[in-house]
Structure formats: C-alpha cells, structure tokens
NUTIMI-371046 format. One line per field, with one value per atom (N, C-alpha, C): residue number from 1; atom name; x, y, z. Coordinates in pm, whole numbers, padded with zeros to 5 digits. Layout:
BEGIN
seq = c(NUM	...);
atom = c(CA	...);
x = c(X	...);
y = c(Y	...);
z = c(Z	...);
% end
This chain:
BEGIN
seq = c(1	1	1	2	2	2	3	3	3	4	4	4	5	5	5	6	6	6	7	7	7	8	8	8	9	9	9	10	10	10	11	11	11	12	12	12	13	13	13	14	14	14	15	15	15	16	16	16	17	17	17	18	18	18	19	19	19	20	20	20	21	21	21	22	22	22	23	23	23	24	24	24	25	25	25	26	26	26	27	27	27	28	28	28	29	29	29	30	30	30	31	31	31	32	32	32	33	33	33	34	34	34	35	35	35	36	36	36	37	37	37	38	38	38	39	39	39	40	40	40	41	41	41	42	42	42	43	43	43	44	44	44	45	45	45	46	46	46	47	47	47	48	48	48	49	49	49	50	50	50	51	51	51	52	52	52	53	53	53	54	54	54	55	55	55	56	56	56	57	57	57	58	58	58	59	59	59	60	60	60	61	61	61	62	62	62	63	63	63	64	64	64	65	65	65	66	66	66	67	67	67	68	68	68	69	69	69	70	70	70	71	71	71	72	72	72	73	73	73	74	74	74	75	75	75	76	76	76	77	77	77	78	78	78	79	79	79	80	80	80	81	81	81	82	82	82	83	83	83	84	84	84	85	85	85	86	86	86	87	87	87	88	88	88	89	89	89	90	90	90	91	91	91	92	92	92	93	93	93	94	94	94	95	95	95	96	96	96	97	97	97	98	98	98	99	99	99	100	100	100	101	101	101	102	102	102	103	103	103	104	104	104	105	105	105	106	106	106	107	107	107	108	108	108	109	109	109	110	110	110	111	111	111	112	112	112	113	113	113	114	114	114	115	115	115	116	116	116	117	117	117	118	118	118	119	119	119	120	120	120	121	121	121	122	122	122	123	123	123	124	124	124	125	125	125	126	126	126	127	127	127	128	128	128	129	129	129	130	130	130	131	131	131	132	132	132	133	133	133	134	134	134	135	135	135	136	136	136	137	137	137	138	138	138	139	139	139	140	140	140	141	141	141	142	142	142	143	143	143	144	144	144	145	145	145	146	146	146	147	147	147	148	148	148	149	149	149	150	150	150	151	151	151	152	152	152	153	153	153	154	154	154	155	155	155	156	156	156	157	157	157	158	158	158	159	159	159	160	160	160	161	161	161	162	162	162	163	163	163	164	164	164	165	165	165	166	166	166	167	167	167	168	168	168	169	169	169	170	170	170	171	171	171	172	172	172	173	173	173	174	174	174	175	175	175	176	176	176	177	177	177	178	178	178	179	179	179	180	180	180	181	181	181	182	182	182	183	183	183	184	184	184	185	185	185	186	186	186	187	187	187	188	188	188	189	189	189	190	190	190	191	191	191	192	192	192	193	193	193	194	194	194	195	195	195	196	196	196	197	197	197	198	198	198	199	199	199	200	200	200	201	201	201	202	202	202	203	203	203	204	204	204	205	205	205	206	206	206	207	207	207	208	208	208	209	209	209	210	210	210	211	211	211	212	212	212	213	213	213	214	214	214	215	215	215	216	216	216	217	217	217	218	218	218	219	219	219	220	220	220	221	221	221	222	222	222	223	223	223	224	224	224	225	225	225	226	226	226	227	227	227	228	228	228	229	229	229	230	230	230	231	231	231	232	232	232	233	233	233	234	234	234	235	235	235	236	236	236	237	237	237	238	238	238	239	239	239	240	240	240	241	241	241	242	242	242	243	243	243	244	244	244	245	245	245	246	246	246	247	247	247	248	248	248	249	249	249	250	250	250	251	251	251	252	252	252	253	253	253	254	254	254	255	255	255	256	256	256	257	257	257	258	258	258	259	259	259	260	260	260	261	261	261	262	262	262	263	263	263	264	264	264	265	265	265	266	266	266	267	267	267	268	268	268	269	269	269	270	270	270	271	271	271	272	272	272	273	273	273	274	274	274	275	275	275	276	276	276	277	277	277	278	278	278	279	279	279	280	280	280	281	281	281	282	282	282	283	283	283	284	284	284	285	285	285	286	286	286	287	287	287	288	288	288	289	289	289	290	290	290	291	291	291	292	292	292	293	293	293	294	294	294	295	295	295	296	296	296	297	297	297	298	298	298	299	299	299	300	300	300	301	301	301	302	302	302	303	303	303	304	304	304	305	305	305	306	306	306	307	307	307	308	308	308	309	309	309	310	310	310	311	311	311	312	312	312	313	313	313	314	314	314	315	315	315	316	316	316	317	317	317	318	318	318	319	319	319	320	320	320	321	321	321);
atom = c(N	CA	C	N	CA	C	N	CA	C	N	CA	C	N	CA	C	N	CA	C	N	CA	C	N	CA	C	N	CA	C	N	CA	C	N	CA	C	N	CA	C	N	CA	C	N	CA	C	N	CA	C	N	CA	C	N	CA	C	N	CA	C	N	CA	C	N	CA	C	N	CA	C	N	CA	C	N	CA	C	N	CA	C	N	CA	C	N	CA	C	N	CA	C	N	CA	C	N	CA	C	N	CA	C	N	CA	C	N	CA	C	N	CA	C	N	CA	C	N	CA	C	N	CA	C	N	CA	C	N	CA	C	N	CA	C	N	CA	C	N	CA	C	N	CA	C	N	CA	C	N	CA	C	N	CA	C	N	CA	C	N	CA	C	N	CA	C	N	CA	C	N	CA	C	N	CA	C	N	CA	C	N	CA	C	N	CA	C	N	CA	C	N	CA	C	N	CA	C	N	CA	C	N	CA	C	N	CA	C	N	CA	C	N	CA	C	N	CA	C	N	CA	C	N	CA	C	N	CA	C	N	CA	C	N	CA	C	N	CA	C	N	CA	C	N	CA	C	N	CA	C	N	CA	C	N	CA	C	N	CA	C	N	CA	C	N	CA	C	N	CA	C	N	CA	C	N	CA	C	N	CA	C	N	CA	C	N	CA	C	N	CA	C	N	CA	C	N	CA	C	N	CA	C	N	CA	C	N	CA	C	N	CA	C	N	CA	C	N	CA	C	N	CA	C	N	CA	C	N	CA	C	N	CA	C	N	CA	C	N	CA	C	N	CA	C	N	CA	C	N	CA	C	N	CA	C	N	CA	C	N	CA	C	N	CA	C	N	CA	C	N	CA	C	N	CA	C	N	CA	C	N	CA	C	N	CA	C	N	CA	C	N	CA	C	N	CA	C	N	CA	C	N	CA	C	N	CA	C	N	CA	C	N	CA	C	N	CA	C	N	CA	C	N	CA	C	N	CA	C	N	CA	C	N	CA	C	N	CA	C	N	CA	C	N	CA	C	N	CA	C	N	CA	C	N	CA	C	N	CA	C	N	CA	C	N	CA	C	N	CA	C	N	CA	C	N	CA	C	N	CA	C	N	CA	C	N	CA	C	N	CA	C	N	CA	C	N	CA	C	N	CA	C	N	CA	C	N	CA	C	N	CA	C	N	CA	C	N	CA	C	N	CA	C	N	CA	C	N	CA	C	N	CA	C	N	CA	C	N	CA	C	N	CA	C	N	CA	C	N	CA	C	N	CA	C	N	CA	C	N	CA	C	N	CA	C	N	CA	C	N	CA	C	N	CA	C	N	CA	C	N	CA	C	N	CA	C	N	CA	C	N	CA	C	N	CA	C	N	CA	C	N	CA	C	N	CA	C	N	CA	C	N	CA	C	N	CA	C	N	CA	C	N	CA	C	N	CA	C	N	CA	C	N	CA	C	N	CA	C	N	CA	C	N	CA	C	N	CA	C	N	CA	C	N	CA	C	N	CA	C	N	CA	C	N	CA	C	N	CA	C	N	CA	C	N	CA	C	N	CA	C	N	CA	C	N	CA	C	N	CA	C	N	CA	C	N	CA	C	N	CA	C	N	CA	C	N	CA	C	N	CA	C	N	CA	C	N	CA	C	N	CA	C	N	CA	C	N	CA	C	N	CA	C	N	CA	C	N	CA	C	N	CA	C	N	CA	C	N	CA	C	N	CA	C	N	CA	C	N	CA	C	N	CA	C	N	CA	C	N	CA	C	N	CA	C	N	CA	C	N	CA	C	N	CA	C	N	CA	C	N	CA	C	N	CA	C	N	CA	C	N	CA	C	N	CA	C	N	CA	C	N	CA	C	N	CA	C	N	CA	C	N	CA	C	N	CA	C	N	CA	C	N	CA	C	N	CA	C	N	CA	C	N	CA	C	N	CA	C	N	CA	C	N	CA	C	N	CA	C	N	CA	C	N	CA	C	N	CA	C	N	CA	C	N	CA	C	N	CA	C	N	CA	C	N	CA	C	N	CA	C	N	CA	C	N	CA	C	N	CA	C	N	CA	C	N	CA	C	N	CA	C	N	CA	C	N	CA	C	N	CA	C	N	CA	C	N	CA	C	N	CA	C	N	CA	C	N	CA	C	N	CA	C	N	CA	C	N	CA	C	N	CA	C	N	CA	C	N	CA	C	N	CA	C	N	CA	C	N	CA	C	N	CA	C	N	CA	C	N	CA	C	N	CA	C	N	CA	C	N	CA	C	N	CA	C	N	CA	C	N	CA	C	N	CA	C	N	CA	C	N	CA	C	N	CA	C	N	CA	C	N	CA	C	N	CA	C	N	CA	C	N	CA	C	N	CA	C	N	CA	C	N	CA	C	N	CA	C	N	CA	C	N	CA	C	N	CA	C	N	CA	C	N	CA	C	N	CA	C	N	CA	C	N	CA	C	N	CA	C	N	CA	C	N	CA	C	N	CA	C	N	CA	C	N	CA	C	N	CA	C	N	CA	C	N	CA	C	N	CA	C	N	CA	C	N	CA	C	N	CA	C);
x = c(11388	11267	11217	11087	11033	10986	10939	10903	10787	10686	10572	10614	10697	10745	10827	10908	10989	10901	10797	10706	10636	10597	10532	10627	10754	10851	10887	10869	10905	10788	10666	10548	10560	10616	10623	10765	10848	10986	10993	11061	11086	11217	11282	11408	11381	11461	11440	11470	11399	11424	11555	11621	11746	11722	11808	11794	11905	11982	12090	12053	12118	12092	12151	12101	12156	12306	12355	12498	12581	12538	12608	12598	12482	12458	12555	12570	12664	12808	12840	12975	13012	12917	12942	12975	12901	12928	13062	13095	13223	13340	13329	13434	13446	13332	13334	13399	13365	13424	13575	13618	13760	13836	13776	13840	13849	13740	13740	13845	13853	13951	14094	14119	14251	14289	14193	14219	14251	14169	14187	14317	14338	14456	14584	14583	14702	14746	14652	14687	14716	14655	14686	14830	14876	15016	15112	15077	15160	15165	15050	15044	15123	15107	15180	15330	15370	15512	15577	15515	15573	15571	15465	15454	15548	15564	15635	15787	15835	15979	16042	16136	16197	16269	16326	16404	16318	16189	16098	16036	16079	16024	16093	16069	16127	16016	16051	15947	15868	15937	15867	15768	15809	15721	15604	15620	15507	15396	15437	15339	15275	15356	15303	15203	15234	15145	15012	15018	14895	14809	14873	14799	14737	14812	14759	14642	14647	14537	14410	14422	14303	14251	14343	14301	14232	14281	14219	14076	14056	13922	13828	13883	13801	13753	13844	13808	13708	13713	13624	13488	13485	13363	13303	13370	13316	13287	13387	13371	13252	13234	13121	12986	12964	12838	12823	12932	12925	12899	12969	12950	12809	12759	12623	12521	12541	12452	12447	12564	12569	12506	12535	12483	12331	12281	12137	12061	12135	12073	11978	12011	11923	12003	11986	12051	11968	12027	11952	11983	12061	12114	12056	11958	11891	11960	11892	11937	12062	12069	12183	12312	12308	12427	12462	12361	12387	12470	12435	12511	12653	12669	12802	12885	12822	12892	12943	12857	12898	13005	12989	13090	13224	13225	13350	13414	13332	13386	13458	13394	13455	13576	13565	13674	13798	13781	13896	13955	13871	13922	14016	13971	14053	14177	14167	14285	14387	14340	14430	14501	14427	14487	14597	14567	14667	14790	14770	14883	14970	14908	14985	15063	15005	15078	15199	15181	15292	15401	15362	15460	15543	15476	15548	15644	15599	15683	15801	15776	15883	15992	15954	16053	16129	16060	16127	16236	16202	16300	16416	16384	16487	16589	16544	16635	16700	16626	16681	16777	16752	16840	16851	16929	16934	16986	17082	17137	17033	16959	16849	16744	16715	16614	16654	16781	16827	16827	16858	16869	16736	16651	16534	16401	16393	16266	16265	16209	16206	16070	16066	15940	15834	15877	15782	15714	15793	15737	15640	15679	15592	15463	15472	15350	15257	15315	15234	15162	15233	15172	15062	15083	14981	14856	14875	14760	14684	14759	14694	14614	14667	14595	14463	14465	14341	14241	14291	14202	14144	14228	14180	14076	14100	14004	13870	13876	13753	13674	13743	13676	13620	13699	13659	13531	13529	13413	13293	13318	13207	13137	13215	13157	13077	13131	13060	12931	12936	12815	12711	12755	12662	12597	12678	12624	12520	12543	12451	12334	12330	12217	12220	12337	12344	12332	12355	12344	12200	12124	11990	11880	11899	11789	11761	11857	11841	11809	11699	11659	11610	11694	11654	11546	11491	11389	11448	11366	11413	11469	11583	11646	11747	11754	11854	11953	12073	12173	12248	12196	12250	12309	12391	12446	12385	12336	12282	12391	12365	12468	12510	12640	12691	12644	12637	12608	12732	12722	12832	12961	12949	13067	13126	13040	13089	13157	13099	13159	13295	13306	13433	13539	13500	13595	13640	13544	13577	13670	13642	13726	13868	13881	14013	14094	14030	14104	14131	14042	14055	14128	14117	14175	14274	14236	14320	14452	14443	14566	14653	14597	14681	14742	14664	14717	14829	14809	14914	15042	15028	15146	15216	15138	15198	15277	15217	15284	15410	15404	15521	15633	15597	15698	15761	15679	15736	15810	15776	15858	15997	16002	16131	16206	16130	16192	16259	16191	16249	16366	16364	16479	16600	16577	16686	16735	16641	16677	16763	16731	16812	16951	16959	17089	17171	17102	17171	17220	17140	17179	17309	17318	17441	17559	17533	17640	17688	17594	17630	17727	17708	17795	17939	17953	18086	18155	18081	18140	18236	18341	18437	18397	18467	18436	18459	18542	18566	18444	18348	18227	18106	18127	18020	17904	17932	17824	17737	17802	17726	17640	17700	17627	17505	17522	17410	17300	17340	17240	17160	17228	17159	17065	17110	17024	16899	16917	16804	16701	16749	16658	16585	16658	16596	16490	16519	16421	16295	16315	16199	16116	16184	16112	16036	16096	16031	15905	15915	15801	15688	15723	15620	15565	15646	15596	15488	15508	15406	15278	15292	15176	15099	15173	15109	15033	15095	15031	14918	14927	14814	14698	14730	14627	14555	14631	14569	14485	14535	14460	14328	14322	14198	14105	14162	14082	14021	14101	14060	13933	13917	13794	13666	13670	13551	13517	13617	13590	13550	13602	13559	13411	13367	13224	13136	13180	13099	13090	13195	13192	13093	13071	12977	12833	12810	12679	12571	12467	12350	12379	12490	12523	12555	12610	12649	12551	12496	12401	12471	12393	12450	12499	12437	12480	12622	12649	12784	12885	12848	12938	12973	12872	12896	12985	12973	13060	13203	13219	13353	13416	13332	13382	13452	13415	13482	13631	13664	13804	13884	13823	13895	13910	13805	13815	13917	13928	14024	14167	14190	14324	14372	14279	14314	14361	14317	14361	14493	14516	14635	14762	14753	14874	14955	14894	14974	15038	14971	15029	15154	15151	15269	15384	15355	15460	15517	15429	15473	15562	15535	15612	15748	15756	15877	15957	15897	15967	16010	16140	16187	16156	16154	16124	15980	15889	15751	15739	15814	15813	15866	15977	16036	15943	15886	15796	15671	15616	15497	15527	15642	15680	15693	15753	15772	15638	15547	15417	15334	15330	15248	15302	15433	15492	15499	15440	15431	15568	15670	15802	15806	15710	15710	15670	15627	15593	15718	15836	15960	15986	16031	16043	16146	16252	16357	16343	16228	16208	16195	16153	16131	16259	16376	16503	16573	16504	16561	16581	16691	16720	16628	16538	16444	16468	16573	16601	16701);
y = c(20260	20202	20293	20339	20424	20339	20405	20335	20239	20280	20193	20066	20081	19965	19874	19934	19854	19773	19838	19767	19650	19674	19567	19451	19484	19378	19300	19361	19296	19224	19237	19180	19031	18962	18817	18769	18863	18823	18768	18657	18600	18524	18518	18446	18296	18228	18084	18007	17897	17814	17736	17705	17632	17491	17452	17319	17223	17262	17177	17122	17013	16950	17034	17020	17097	17077	16954	16927	17008	17010	17088	17237	17278	17419	17464	17383	17416	17414	17315	17304	17427	17477	17598	17718	17732	17843	17825	17701	17675	17707	17663	17692	17842	17910	18055	18127	18085	18146	18121	18002	17970	18059	18082	18168	18311	18361	18496	18509	18409	18412	18409	18325	18319	18453	18514	18643	18752	18762	18866	18845	18724	18697	18705	18651	18654	18795	18877	19016	19099	19066	19136	19108	18985	18951	19031	19047	19127	19272	19328	19468	19490	19402	19415	19403	19307	19286	19409	19464	19579	19703	19721	19840	19833	19715	19703	19694	19613	19590	19700	19774	19890	19853	19732	19689	19672	19661	19639	19768	19882	20010	20056	19984	20014	20055	20125	20164	20045	19936	19819	19763	19755	19699	19793	19923	20014	19978	19938	19895	19762	19671	19545	19573	19670	19708	19761	19846	19901	19792	19698	19587	19499	19476	19396	19467	19600	19675	19662	19672	19655	19512	19414	19273	19249	19313	19300	19354	19468	19526	19439	19371	19275	19163	19112	19007	19051	19176	19226	19271	19341	19410	19360	19271	19223	19073	18995	18849	18797	18843	18787	18809	18929	18959	18875	18864	18793	18644	18583	18439	18410	18496	18477	18491	18587	18608	18486	18426	18309	18186	18167	18049	18056	18175	18192	18215	18247	18284	18402	18487	18601	18705	18832	18941	18973	18959	18968	19094	19186	19295	19432	19438	19564	19647	19754	19838	19918	19973	20057	19976	19857	19773	19722	19708	19669	19776	19903	20013	20014	20000	20000	19882	19766	19645	19663	19710	19728	19835	19945	20051	20003	19930	19877	19778	19698	19601	19674	19776	19851	19929	19992	20071	19985	19874	19790	19721	19694	19638	19736	19861	19961	19997	19997	20022	19911	19787	19673	19681	19718	19734	19840	19954	20059	20014	19940	19890	19795	19705	19607	19675	19778	19854	19924	19982	20049	19949	19828	19725	19689	19672	19642	19755	19881	19996	20004	19976	19977	19877	19755	19651	19685	19746	19783	19888	19991	20096	20041	19956	19901	19817	19745	19658	19730	19820	19886	19998	20067	20177	20178	20085	20071	20194	20266	20385	20496	20516	20613	20573	20444	20393	20423	20395	20415	20562	20651	20794	20867	20834	20916	20853	20722	20657	20638	20735	20733	20684	20652	20608	20717	20844	20955	20961	20944	20946	20831	20714	20596	20613	20665	20689	20787	20889	20986	20920	20834	20763	20670	20605	20515	20594	20708	20792	20839	20877	20921	20807	20686	20570	20548	20558	20540	20652	20777	20892	20892	20868	20865	20756	20638	20528	20566	20633	20675	20774	20876	20977	20913	20828	20761	20680	20597	20511	20590	20693	20777	20844	20900	20967	20869	20749	20650	20606	20583	20541	20653	20776	20889	20914	20910	20934	20830	20705	20597	20586	20669	20667	20553	20493	20381	20424	20553	20600	20636	20685	20736	20678	20681	20652	20506	20417	20276	20195	20120	20039	19904	19800	19668	19606	19496	19425	19376	19364	19306	19165	19137	19008	19009	19120	19137	19245	19237	19342	19364	19454	19478	19618	19636	19767	19811	19935	19988	19987	19920	19901	20034	20044	20161	20157	20276	20279	20232	20226	20172	20253	20387	20471	20452	20447	20427	20293	20188	20055	20052	20122	20127	20200	20313	20389	20305	20238	20155	20042	19979	19870	19918	20035	20086	20120	20187	20233	20121	20023	19921	19796	19763	19637	19653	19725	19725	19799	19927	20005	19948	19919	19860	19726	19638	19509	19524	19615	19641	19690	19784	19835	19725	19642	19534	19438	19399	19302	19361	19486	19550	19564	19612	19633	19501	19398	19272	19196	19219	19164	19226	19358	19425	19378	19357	19310	19175	19083	18950	18951	19040	19055	19104	19205	19259	19155	19082	18980	18871	18834	18733	18787	18914	18977	18980	19008	19008	18868	18768	18630	18593	18636	18609	18686	18810	18890	18830	18775	18715	18598	18521	18406	18449	18572	18620	18696	18720	18793	18704	18763	18689	18697	18624	18625	18762	18845	18979	19069	19029	19110	19038	18960	18880	18966	19082	19168	19221	19260	19307	19195	19075	18960	18929	18932	18906	19009	19135	19242	19220	19183	19158	19039	18934	18819	18856	18943	18986	19061	19150	19227	19134	19035	18941	18857	18815	18736	18817	18944	19031	19049	19065	19080	18952	18837	18709	18691	18717	18699	18795	18922	19020	18998	18937	18897	18791	18698	18596	18661	18760	18832	18899	18962	19033	18936	18825	18734	18655	18625	18564	18663	18789	18894	18901	18901	18908	18783	18666	18541	18543	18612	18621	18731	18836	18952	18936	18887	18885	18803	18681	18604	18681	18757	18834	18938	19009	19114	19054	18937	18871	18837	18789	18754	18877	18985	19107	19166	19150	19200	19122	18996	18913	18953	19034	19091	18988	18993	18907	18760	18732	18593	18518	18591	18530	18573	18478	18509	18572	18646	18710	18606	18488	18382	18336	18318	18277	18386	18512	18624	18631	18614	18620	18506	18390	18278	18301	18358	18387	18500	18589	18697	18643	18522	18459	18446	18413	18394	18521	18636	18763	18790	18765	18787	18693	18571	18476	18522	18612	18667	18735	18793	18857	18755	18630	18522	18462	18465	18400	18480	18613	18695	18665	18658	18624	18486	18392	18258	18266	18350	18369	18426	18527	18584	18478	18394	18292	18188	18157	18056	18106	18234	18284	18387	18452	18556	18502	18492	18447	18551	18679	18783	18768	18729	18711	18590	18485	18366	18399	18474	18511	18603	18700	18795	18725	18635	18561	18480	18414	18334	18420	18540	18630	18688	18713	18768	18663	18542	18436	18389	18403	18364	18482	18597	18717	18777	18746	18805	18953	19000	19143	19230	19169	19247	19302	19250	19304	19441	19535	19674	19691	19609	19626	19531	19465	19361	19420	19545	19603	19622	19617	19635	19502	19391	19260	19241	19177	19149	19038	19069	18969	18936	18996	18971	18858);
z = c(01109	01168	01280	01271	01377	01494	01600	01723	01701	01619	01593	01521	01418	01344	01433	01523	01614	01708	01762	01853	01783	01658	01582	01557	01524	01496	01621	01739	01864	01931	01873	01938	01960	01864	01873	01905	01948	01979	02121	02135	02268	02264	02379	02385	02370	02288	02270	02397	02416	02532	02513	02624	02618	02563	02470	02408	02454	02556	02604	02741	02777	02907	03018	03141	03253	03273	03249	03266	03166	03039	02937	02967	03013	03049	03157	03261	03370	03320	03235	03181	03099	03021	02941	03030	03140	03231	03303	03340	03406	03312	03186	03088	03062	03053	03032	03149	03271	03391	03395	03351	03349	03251	03133	03033	03083	03144	03199	03308	03397	03505	03452	03351	03289	03227	03160	03094	03195	03298	03399	03477	03527	03610	03529	03407	03323	03290	03248	03212	03336	03449	03573	03615	03594	03624	03536	03407	03317	03364	03400	03443	03571	03669	03796	03771	03686	03660	03599	03494	03425	03513	03590	03675	03797	03853	03981	03964	03872	03859	03775	03836	03771	03643	03640	03524	03400	03418	03307	03255	03309	03265	03136	03029	02898	02802	02693	02596	02542	02510	02457	02557	02683	02786	02818	02792	02807	02707	02587	02486	02526	02581	02632	02744	02830	02940	02887	02786	02728	02667	02596	02537	02645	02754	02865	02932	02941	03002	02918	02786	02701	02709	02716	02729	02863	02968	03100	03098	03033	03024	02942	02841	02765	02858	02942	03036	03140	03180	03285	03233	03121	03079	02948	02878	02750	02754	02791	02790	02873	02998	03076	03010	02955	02887	02760	02684	02556	02578	02671	02696	02748	02837	02889	02777	02690	02576	02486	02459	02372	02439	02566	02636	02651	02685	02705	02576	02467	02339	02355	02451	02482	02559	02524	02597	02721	02839	02964	03045	02989	03070	03037	02950	02922	02816	02777	02665	02699	02821	02860	02859	02920	02923	02783	02699	02560	02489	02510	02451	02503	02635	02696	02647	02638	02593	02450	02361	02222	02207	02282	02273	02326	02439	02493	02396	02330	02233	02119	02064	01954	02001	02120	02173	02198	02265	02300	02177	02078	01953	01884	01870	01802	01883	02017	02101	02084	02083	02065	01930	01826	01693	01698	01763	01775	01853	01961	02040	01961	01884	01807	01695	01632	01530	01593	01711	01779	01819	01858	01891	01767	01653	01529	01492	01506	01476	01572	01699	01800	01766	01730	01698	01570	01474	01349	01375	01451	01480	01563	01662	01750	01673	01571	01495	01377	01314	01196	01232	01343	01384	01536	01594	01740	01813	01752	01818	01826	01717	01718	01821	01828	01923	02067	02101	02239	02278	02183	02215	02209	02111	02084	02127	02129	02166	02317	02388	02533	02584	02712	02772	02765	02775	02767	02631	02525	02390	02370	02418	02402	02481	02604	02683	02611	02549	02475	02359	02285	02173	02221	02335	02390	02428	02494	02531	02408	02304	02181	02118	02124	02068	02141	02275	02353	02327	02325	02305	02164	02064	01926	01908	01967	01956	02018	02133	02200	02113	02061	01978	01851	01787	01663	01684	01788	01813	01863	01943	01990	01873	01780	01663	01579	01556	01475	01542	01674	01744	01744	01763	01769	01634	01527	01393	01356	01394	01359	01453	01557	01649	01748	01771	01864	02010	02039	02176	02213	02116	02149	02062	01931	01840	01816	01845	01809	01933	01929	02044	01995	02006	01957	02044	01996	02074	02205	02310	02435	02411	02469	02445	02333	02259	02153	02193	02138	02162	02031	01951	01818	01808	01707	01675	01544	01539	01414	01309	01199	01097	01035	01004	00935	00790	00729	00586	00510	00378	00297	00316	00318	00335	00474	00577	00713	00730	00670	00677	00609	00495	00423	00505	00566	00649	00768	00834	00949	00909	00795	00747	00718	00657	00623	00748	00846	00964	01064	01073	01177	01129	00999	00955	00839	00732	00611	00634	00676	00696	00808	00929	01034	00995	00931	00891	00789	00694	00595	00661	00756	00827	00906	00977	01056	00968	00856	00769	00706	00662	00603	00706	00826	00931	00974	00992	01038	00928	00805	00697	00703	00723	00736	00861	00971	01096	01077	01010	00991	00894	00796	00707	00786	00871	00953	01053	01114	01213	01148	01026	00956	00928	00891	00867	00995	01108	01237	01273	01242	01273	01200	01075	01000	01059	01105	01164	01295	01374	01503	01483	01378	01354	01327	01276	01241	01354	01462	01573	01651	01700	01783	01928	02014	02156	02219	02158	02212	02203	02118	02101	02156	02261	02320	02366	02428	02480	02367	02257	02141	02086	02080	02029	02114	02247	02337	02321	02302	02285	02157	02050	01924	01935	02006	02027	02107	02206	02288	02205	02117	02032	01934	01880	01788	01857	01981	02055	02084	02124	02150	02023	01910	01783	01750	01778	01749	01834	01965	02055	02019	02000	01968	01827	01740	01609	01621	01714	01740	01791	01880	01933	01819	01727	01615	01525	01488	01393	01458	01586	01657	01662	01686	01688	01554	01445	01312	01283	01325	01303	01377	01491	01568	01518	01461	01420	01281	01185	01045	01021	01080	01053	01088	01198	01238	01132	01082	00984	00849	00816	00693	00700	00817	00834	00830	00893	00892	00751	00670	00533	00447	00484	00406	00432	00537	00562	00586	00505	00525	00499	00430	00402	00531	00628	00755	00863	00938	01043	01162	01244	01362	01462	01462	01553	01519	01389	01347	01377	01350	01376	01525	01613	01757	01805	01742	01779	01731	01612	01562	01644	01697	01781	01906	01949	02063	02034	01908	01869	01894	01861	01884	02034	02111	02255	02319	02266	02321	02301	02206	02188	02316	02392	02519	02622	02607	02696	02650	02519	02463	02489	02485	02498	02624	02744	02863	02853	02784	02767	02681	02577	02492	02573	02657	02742	02836	02893	02989	02922	02794	02724	02677	02641	02575	02654	02754	02830	02966	02989	03120	03227	03188	03288	03339	03253	03298	03390	03357	03443	03582	03587	03717	03796	03727	03794	03847	03767	03811	03936	03937	04053	04178	04163	04277	04324	04230	04267	04340	04285	04344	04479	04499	04629	04725	04683	04768	04802	04722	04748	04714	04633	04597	04714	04824	04943	05011	04976	05030	04968	05047	05002	04891	04887	04788	04670	04661	04559	04420	04408	04276	04198	04265	04198	04168	04191	04165	04015	03976	03835	03786	03692	03642	03496	03438	03295	03280);
% end
C-alpha cells in the first residue's frame, strides 16, 4: 500500500468510543496495574535472589534468571502498552512506540522460547548423565548460551522486521498498531523457528526427563540408609525437573493458542488475537508464582528480601536450600 492509498484508507478511521461504564473502566485499569505490578515485583524477586545469594549461582538458576529477566521486561515494556490498547480500543502512543512495542514483543517471545528450550536441555543432561553435567556444564558455558540466545533472537527479529518494512516503510492508521504481515515463506520460517522446532525439542526432552525420573524413583526405593546422601541428591534433581517441567508446559499452554490464532489468518480478528495474546503475557506473571509454590529457596529468599535482612553484609552466604 502506497502513501496515497494509506491516507485514503485512514480518512474515515477513528478510535471507537468507550462502551463500558466508568466503574468497569476503572476496574479494568486497576486489574491491569495489579497484573503488571505482580509481574514486575515477582520477577524482580527472582532476579535479586539468584544474583545475591551465592548458593544459587548454579547453571540451572542462571537459566531461571534469564527467563525472569525476559519476563520482567515484558512487565515493564509490553504489558502496560498492551493493556491500555485493549481497554481504550485505540493505540495512543504513536508510530515510534508502536514499532518498539511490536519489536519488544517479538524479541521477548523468541528469547523466552530459547530460555525454556535451554531449561529442558539442562534438566535432561543433569538427569541422564549427572557426572558429565557436574564436570562439563559450568556457569560460564550456560552464560554463553544465554547470551547467544538473546543475540540470535535480536538479529532474527531485526532481520524479519527490516525485510518486511516494519521499521520504515509500514505506517498504520493513527490509533492502530499493526505489524506488516510476513509473506507465506516468512510466516513458515517464523513458525518453524519459534514454535514447531522448539516445541518438538521441549516435548522430546521432557518425555525423556520423566522416563529417567521414574527410573530414579524406582532406584531410590531400593537404596539403603547408607546411601541417604545419594538418595537426597537424586530426589533434588527430580524435584527440579518436576518444577521446571511445570514451567515448560505452562509456557507452551500460553504460547500455542496465540500461534494457532495467527495461523488462522483472516478467520480470526485482530481483536481476538490481541485478547489471546494476554494469555502469553500472563505467563510472565505465572512463573514467579510457580517458583513461590514449589521452591523453598525462593520462599526463604523472598522472606529475607522483604524483611530487609539482605542488607547484612554476610547475608549472601546464608544457606537458603
């Protein structure tokens, strides 16, 4: 669409008037603010806990930290714009912020996918070959993989946005915030890299993880009291696999509906797609709740942070496991 055609299509465009009562309108904003606050504060607690307490500086927790960082950015730079857009039924932040909003949404989505795949791979190696994991999977290697996931996601999304003209050539009507649709080949590539291949890897890895975990459970029953330490270690690894397995499957449950709707194309309206997109963003709020329910270390760290005990100089070496 050239500039003249765009101007003609926008001549009669206007943001719809609000059809809800003032009380409902205020309630929607209060609920949105509560979700944003929960997302930001919850993931900030995870980040502070993993960064501050020395005992939590493990390869697995580095992946949890990276996932929490992407979830925190969703709460700060994506959720507020998206909720306001839905409540007002109109994009109020201009073309530049529309570009940034869409790019951040795509970037953080692909980073989260990369983090969850790395978490599944980490748990598989830890359970299938624990000795190899302890010797070869170091924090340095994991940090490198995390950096590569962020950089690759940035390059991937930048190239796709640039090729489709979303940075320069595409300008929606005032009050709209759209992304120039990919062509068929681009949509297929995006689908394969963002959903099909990662989802396939996650499911295969976690199927293997649960098979190994079940085998470990049977082995634990046969261990004598003389091998209590080994038994406890195996139980710890199984619990970590279980919790992170919940994170993976909740992530997939939140991600897949959005991609199913986008694949349906014109059959699904942009309004429905934007509402389903809330489900994916809410995944950033759910992850800290999962940690709070299942990780005792997160519960202890949260209590120490909220009571300001971490202000003590020697607090970072406290046993939180």
